[in-house]
C-alpha positions in Angstrom: -66.6 85.3 76.8 -65.0 85.1 73.4 -61.6 85.8 74.9 -62.1 83.0 77.5 -62.9 80.5 74.6 -59.8 81.6 72.7 -57.6 81.1 75.8 -59.1 77.7 76.4 -58.6 76.7 72.7 -54.9 77.9 72.9 -54.4 75.9 76.1 -55.9 72.8 74.5 -53.7 73.1 71.5 -50.7 73.7 73.8 -51.5 70.4 75.6 -51.3 68.6 72.3 -48.6 70.5 70.6 -45.5 70.0 72.8 -44.5 66.6 71.5 -44.7 67.8 67.9 -42.3 70.7 68.8 -39.5 68.1 69.1 -38.9 68.3 65.4 -37.8 65.5 63.1 -35.2 62.9 64.0 -31.6 63.6 63.1 -28.9 61.2 62.1 -25.9 62.4 64.1 -23.4 59.7 63.3 -23.2 56.8 60.8 -20.6 54.3 59.8 -20.4 51.1 57.7 -18.2 48.1 58.1 -18.3 45.9 55.0 -16.8 42.6 53.9 -15.3 41.7 50.5 -18.8 40.8 49.3 -20.1 44.3 50.1 -22.3 43.0 52.9 -22.2 45.7 55.6 -23.0 46.4 59.2 -24.2 49.9 59.8 -24.0 51.7 63.2 -26.2 54.8 63.3 -26.6 57.5 65.9 -30.0 59.2 66.1 -31.0 62.2 68.1 -34.7 63.1 68.6 -36.8 64.6 71.4 -38.7 61.4 72.0 -41.7 62.1 74.2 -43.1 58.6 74.6 -45.1 56.3 72.4 -47.0 59.1 70.7 -43.8 60.8 69.3 -40.5 59.0 68.9 -37.8 58.1 66.4 -39.2 54.9 65.0 -36.8 53.9 62.2 -33.8 54.7 60.1 -32.9 53.8 56.5 -29.9 53.3 54.3 -30.5 54.8 50.8 -28.7 54.5 47.5 -27.8 57.9 45.9 -30.9 57.6 43.6 -33.1 57.2 46.7 -33.6 53.5 46.5 -34.1 52.1 50.0 -31.4 49.4 50.7 -32.3 48.7 54.3 -34.5 49.8 57.1 -33.8 49.5 60.9 -37.1 49.5 62.9 -36.8 51.1 66.3 -39.3 49.3 68.5 -39.7 51.8 71.4 -39.0 55.4 72.4 -35.6 56.4 73.7 -36.7 59.2 76.1 -33.8 58.8 78.5 -31.2 57.8 76.0 -30.2 60.6 73.6 -28.6 60.4 71.3 -28.8 56.6 70.9 -26.9 54.2 68.5 -28.3 51.1 66.9 -26.8 48.7 64.4 -28.1 46.8 61.4 -26.3 43.8 60.0 -26.3 42.0 56.6 -27.0 45.0 54.4 -26.1 44.2 50.8 -24.6 47.2 48.9 -24.9 47.0 45.1 -21.6 47.0 43.2 -20.5 50.4 42.1 -21.9 52.3 45.0 -19.2 54.2 46.9 -21.5 56.1 49.2 -25.0 55.8 50.7 -27.2 58.1 52.8 -28.7 57.4 56.1 -31.9 59.1 57.2 -34.1 58.8 60.3 -37.9 58.9 60.7 -40.1 59.8 63.6 -43.7 58.9 64.2 -45.0 62.5 63.9 -42.9 64.3 61.4 -41.8 61.4 59.2 -38.5 62.0 57.4 -36.9 65.4 57.2 -34.1 65.7 59.8 -30.4 65.8 59.2 -29.0 62.9 57.1 -25.5 61.5 56.9 -23.5 60.4 53.9 -21.6 57.2 54.6 -18.7 56.0 52.4 -18.7 52.4 51.5 -15.2 50.9 52.0 
């Protein structure tokens, strides 16, 4: 009887766990196009094992080297059939003196933690 309960418990956990096994969202590509006033458009590629509304890449951020968040691009829906996917964010103001920023992605289960990309500011 104890073995049957253990098996049922493991099956129940298995039914819940697969979306979490997708791991965190990775930034696989990122570039910035900036004007003379240091206002930039970022194009960012993200890869994540989106499994539907309960587990998907839900945003990415542009960060200064000290970790200050300069901009956030909200991703409004899962991209189950579109991997990796690329989205843009316009009108990001980059402070004078910064020659590089980081881009990181977030997913609804793991938060931040996947691969990031360094992006030079032209």
